[in-house]
C-alpha positions as a LaTeX table, in Angstrom:
\begin{tabular}{lrrr}
\hline
Residue & $x$ (\AA) & $y$ (\AA) & $z$ (\AA) \\
\hline
Glu1 & $-2.27$ & $-48.57$ & 55.41 \\
Arg2 & $-1.00$ & $-48.63$ & 58.97 \\
Gln3 & $-1.55$ & $-44.86$ & 59.20 \\
Leu4 & $-5.01$ & $-45.27$ & 57.74 \\
Asn5 & $-5.87$ & $-47.98$ & 60.28 \\
Thr6 & $-4.60$ & $-45.74$ & 63.07 \\
Leu7 & $-6.73$ & $-42.87$ & 61.81 \\
Ile8 & $-9.80$ & $-45.10$ & 61.57 \\
Ala9 & $-9.23$ & $-46.31$ & 65.14 \\
Thr10 & $-8.89$ & $-42.69$ & 66.28 \\
Ile11 & $-12.16$ & $-41.80$ & 64.57 \\
Glu12 & $-13.87$ & $-44.74$ & 66.26 \\
Gln13 & $-12.58$ & $-43.55$ & 69.63 \\
Phe14 & $-13.89$ & $-40.06$ & 68.92 \\
Cys15 & $-17.28$ & $-41.50$ & 67.92 \\
Ala16 & $-17.41$ & $-43.53$ & 71.14 \\
Lys17 & $-16.50$ & $-40.43$ & 73.14 \\
Glu18 & $-19.20$ & $-38.49$ & 71.29 \\
Glu19 & $-21.80$ & $-41.16$ & 72.10 \\
Ser20 & $-20.71$ & $-41.05$ & 75.72 \\
Leu21 & $-21.04$ & $-37.29$ & 75.77 \\
Gln22 & $-24.43$ & $-37.47$ & 74.05 \\
Ser23 & $-25.70$ & $-39.85$ & 76.72 \\
Glu24 & $-24.45$ & $-37.46$ & 79.40 \\
Val25 & $-26.35$ & $-34.62$ & 77.76 \\
Gly26 & $-29.63$ & $-36.18$ & 78.90 \\
Ser27 & $-28.43$ & $-36.91$ & 82.43 \\
Asp28 & $-29.20$ & $-35.11$ & 85.68 \\
Leu29 & $-25.98$ & $-33.12$ & 85.39 \\
Val30 & $-27.34$ & $-31.30$ & 82.36 \\
Ser31 & $-30.30$ & $-30.01$ & 84.31 \\
Gln32 & $-27.87$ & $-28.32$ & 86.70 \\
Leu33 & $-26.05$ & $-26.49$ & 83.92 \\
Thr34 & $-26.70$ & $-22.92$ & 83.04 \\
Val35 & $-28.07$ & $-22.13$ & 79.59 \\
Asp36 & $-24.63$ & $-20.82$ & 78.57 \\
Glu37 & $-22.96$ & $-24.05$ & 79.72 \\
Gln38 & $-25.52$ & $-26.15$ & 77.87 \\
Thr39 & $-25.00$ & $-24.03$ & 74.76 \\
Thr40 & $-21.22$ & $-24.43$ & 75.08 \\
Ile41 & $-21.55$ & $-28.21$ & 75.40 \\
Asp42 & $-23.88$ & $-28.32$ & 72.39 \\
Lys43 & $-21.41$ & $-26.25$ & 70.35 \\
Leu44 & $-18.53$ & $-28.50$ & 71.40 \\
Asn45 & $-20.51$ & $-31.60$ & 70.44 \\
Asp46 & $-21.38$ & $-30.03$ & 67.07 \\
Thr47 & $-17.74$ & $-29.13$ & 66.49 \\
Ile48 & $-16.59$ & $-32.64$ & 67.42 \\
Glu49 & $-19.13$ & $-34.12$ & 65.02 \\
Gln50 & $-18.07$ & $-31.74$ & 62.24 \\
Ile51 & $-14.37$ & $-32.50$ & 62.73 \\
Thr52 & $-15.07$ & $-36.23$ & 62.82 \\
Gln53 & $-16.91$ & $-35.94$ & 59.51 \\
Glu54 & $-14.08$ & $-33.89$ & 58.01 \\
Leu55 & $-11.57$ & $-36.52$ & 59.16 \\
Lys56 & $-13.60$ & $-39.23$ & 57.45 \\
Glu57 & $-13.73$ & $-37.20$ & 54.23 \\
Ile58 & $-9.98$ & $-36.51$ & 54.33 \\
Ile59 & $-9.22$ & $-40.19$ & 54.88 \\
Gln60 & $-11.54$ & $-41.17$ & 52.01 \\
Lys61 & $-9.91$ & $-38.62$ & 49.71 \\
Arg62 & $-6.45$ & $-39.86$ & 50.68 \\
Val63 & $-7.43$ & $-43.48$ & 49.96 \\
Glu64 & $-8.78$ & $-42.46$ & 46.55 \\
Leu65 & $-5.63$ & $-40.50$ & 45.69 \\
Glu66 & $-3.35$ & $-43.33$ & 46.79 \\
Ser67 & $-5.41$ & $-45.73$ & 44.70 \\
Thr68 & $-5.08$ & $-43.44$ & 41.68 \\
Lys69 & $-1.35$ & $-43.12$ & 42.27 \\
Thr70 & $-0.94$ & $-46.91$ & 42.47 \\
Lys71 & $-2.97$ & $-47.41$ & 39.27 \\
Leu72 & $-0.84$ & $-44.84$ & 37.43 \\
Glu73 & 2.38 & $-46.44$ & 38.63 \\
His74 & 1.21 & $-49.90$ & 37.51 \\
Gln75 & 0.04 & $-48.53$ & 34.18 \\
Ile76 & 3.36 & $-46.79$ & 33.60 \\
Ala77 & 5.33 & $-49.91$ & 34.47 \\
Asn78 & 3.14 & $-52.16$ & 32.29 \\
Asn79 & 3.24 & $-49.78$ & 29.34 \\
Tyr80 & 6.98 & $-49.40$ & 29.65 \\
Arg81 & 7.51 & $-53.18$ & 29.71 \\
Lys82 & 5.17 & $-53.75$ & 26.77 \\
Asn83 & 6.78 & $-51.04$ & 24.70 \\
Arg84 & 10.29 & $-52.19$ & 25.58 \\
Asn85 & 9.41 & $-55.77$ & 24.62 \\
Gln86 & 7.81 & $-54.58$ & 21.39 \\
Ile87 & 10.84 & $-52.47$ & 20.55 \\
Asn88 & 13.18 & $-55.40$ & 21.21 \\
Thr89 & 11.06 & $-57.67$ & 19.03 \\
Asp90 & 11.02 & $-55.11$ & 16.22 \\
Leu91 & 14.78 & $-54.67$ & 16.41 \\
Glu92 & 15.37 & $-58.41$ & 16.18 \\
Arg93 & 13.14 & $-58.69$ & 13.11 \\
Met94 & 14.45 & $-55.78$ & 11.15 \\
His95 & 16.73 & $-56.14$ & 8.20 \\
Ile96 & 20.03 & $-54.37$ & 7.75 \\
Glu97 & 18.80 & $-52.19$ & 4.88 \\
Asn98 & 15.94 & $-50.59$ & 6.85 \\
Ala99 & 17.73 & $-50.47$ & 10.22 \\
Arg100 & 18.26 & $-46.68$ & 10.23 \\
Ser101 & 14.66 & $-45.92$ & 9.45 \\
Val102 & 13.38 & $-48.28$ & 12.13 \\
Ile103 & 15.86 & $-46.97$ & 14.70 \\
Glu104 & 14.76 & $-43.38$ & 14.01 \\
Asp105 & 11.12 & $-44.37$ & 14.42 \\
Leu106 & 11.93 & $-46.18$ & 17.63 \\
Glu107 & 13.85 & $-43.19$ & 18.94 \\
Arg108 & 10.84 & $-40.94$ & 18.24 \\
Glu109 & 8.58 & $-43.44$ & 19.96 \\
Tyr110 & 10.99 & $-43.64$ & 22.87 \\
Thr111 & 10.98 & $-39.84$ & 23.13 \\
Ile112 & 7.18 & $-39.82$ & 23.18 \\
Leu113 & 7.15 & $-42.54$ & 25.82 \\
Ser114 & 9.75 & $-40.67$ & 27.87 \\
Asp115 & 7.63 & $-37.53$ & 27.69 \\
Lys116 & 4.57 & $-39.50$ & 28.79 \\
Leu117 & 6.57 & $-41.07$ & 31.59 \\
Asn118 & 7.73 & $-37.63$ & 32.71 \\
Glu119 & 4.13 & $-36.40$ & 32.64 \\
His120 & 2.98 & $-39.38$ & 34.70 \\
Glu121 & 5.79 & $-38.73$ & 37.17 \\
Lys122 & 4.64 & $-35.11$ & 37.47 \\
Gln123 & 1.10 & $-36.32$ & 38.14 \\
Thr124 & 2.41 & $-38.75$ & 40.74 \\
Asp125 & 4.38 & $-35.94$ & 42.39 \\
Ala126 & 1.27 & $-33.76$ & 42.43 \\
Ile127 & $-0.70$ & $-36.57$ & 44.06 \\
Asp128 & 2.07 & $-36.97$ & 46.65 \\
Arg129 & 1.89 & $-33.25$ & 47.43 \\
Ile130 & $-1.89$ & $-33.45$ & 47.80 \\
Ile131 & $-1.53$ & $-36.44$ & 50.11 \\
Asn132 & 1.07 & $-34.59$ & 52.18 \\
Asn133 & $-1.21$ & $-31.56$ & 52.42 \\
Leu134 & $-4.08$ & $-33.80$ & 53.46 \\
Asp135 & $-1.85$ & $-35.38$ & 56.10 \\
Lys136 & $-1.01$ & $-31.94$ & 57.47 \\
Glu137 & $-4.67$ & $-30.95$ & 57.45 \\
Leu138 & $-5.59$ & $-34.19$ & 59.17 \\
Lys139 & $-3.00$ & $-33.60$ & 61.89 \\
Asn140 & $-4.29$ & $-30.07$ & 62.40 \\
Lys141 & $-7.87$ & $-31.33$ & 62.68 \\
Gln142 & $-6.74$ & $-33.98$ & 65.17 \\
Lys143 & $-5.02$ & $-31.30$ & 67.27 \\
Glu144 & $-8.15$ & $-29.16$ & 67.13 \\
Leu145 & $-10.26$ & $-32.12$ & 68.17 \\
Glu146 & $-7.90$ & $-32.86$ & 71.06 \\
Gln147 & $-8.18$ & $-29.25$ & 72.22 \\
Leu148 & $-11.96$ & $-29.51$ & 72.11 \\
Lys149 & $-11.83$ & $-32.72$ & 74.11 \\
Asn150 & $-9.65$ & $-31.00$ & 76.71 \\
Ser151 & $-12.10$ & $-28.10$ & 76.85 \\
Asn152 & $-14.90$ & $-30.61$ & 77.33 \\
Lys153 & $-12.96$ & $-32.17$ & 80.25 \\
Asp154 & $-12.69$ & $-28.74$ & 81.88 \\
Ile155 & $-16.45$ & $-28.27$ & 81.60 \\
Asp156 & $-17.02$ & $-31.74$ & 83.09 \\
Glu157 & $-14.75$ & $-30.86$ & 86.01 \\
His158 & $-16.65$ & $-27.59$ & 86.51 \\
Ile159 & $-19.97$ & $-29.46$ & 86.48 \\
Asn160 & $-18.70$ & $-31.95$ & 89.06 \\
Glu161 & $-17.43$ & $-29.12$ & 91.29 \\
Glu162 & $-20.82$ & $-27.39$ & 91.04 \\
Lys163 & $-22.56$ & $-30.66$ & 91.89 \\
Arg164 & $-20.35$ & $-31.09$ & 94.97 \\
Asn165 & $-21.08$ & $-27.52$ & 96.03 \\
Thr166 & $-24.81$ & $-28.11$ & 95.52 \\
Asp167 & $-24.64$ & $-31.31$ & 97.56 \\
Lys168 & $-22.86$ & $-29.46$ & 100.39 \\
Tyr169 & $-25.46$ & $-26.70$ & 100.26 \\
Glu170 & $-28.30$ & $-29.25$ & 100.39 \\
Val171 & $-26.74$ & $-30.93$ & 103.44 \\
Lys172 & $-26.34$ & $-27.58$ & 105.19 \\
Leu173 & $-29.92$ & $-26.65$ & 104.25 \\
Arg174 & $-31.26$ & $-29.94$ & 105.63 \\
Asn175 & $-29.24$ & $-29.50$ & 108.82 \\
Ala176 & $-30.57$ & $-25.98$ & 109.21 \\
Gln177 & $-34.13$ & $-27.19$ & 108.59 \\
Asn178 & $-33.67$ & $-29.98$ & 111.11 \\
Lys179 & $-32.39$ & $-27.49$ & 113.70 \\
Val180 & $-35.34$ & $-25.19$ & 113.04 \\
Ser181 & $-37.78$ & $-28.08$ & 113.40 \\
\hline
\end{tabular}
C-alpha cells in the first residue's frame, strides 16, 4: 500500500506538471516557438498524458491482482481450517470397527485438498509474477516519463534563451532607431 500511495502521489505530481505545461502552451512564449518546436511540445505533452494513463491502468491492475491474491489466500486458509476441523470431528466420532474405512476416505480427501492447495499456490505464484512484471513495467514507464520531463526542461531552457536573445535584439533595434531619429 505504501508503494501504491507513492505511485499515486507521483501520478498527481505528473498531472500537476502537465497542467502547468498546458497553461504555458497558451502563453506568449508559445507564439515565439517555431512550428517544429510547438509540434515537439505537443508530442511531449501527448506522450506524458499517455504514460500517465498507462501508469493509472497498471496501478489499477496491480490493485485488482493483489485483491484477488488476498481473497485466494483467505479462502485457502478458511477452507483448510474448516476441513481440518471437520476431519478432527469425524475422527473423534468414528467407531473402532469402521476406523480404517474412514481414515482411507480422509486420506483421499486430504490428498484432494493438498492438490487444490498446490493449485492455489501456483495461482498465487503466477499472480506474484504478474505483479512483479507490472512493477518492472511501471518503473520503466516512470523512467521514460522522467526522460520526457528532462527533454521538456531542455526545450524550456531553449525557449528562455531565445526570448533573451529576442529581447537583446529589440533593445539594439530600439537604440538604432533612436539614433536614426
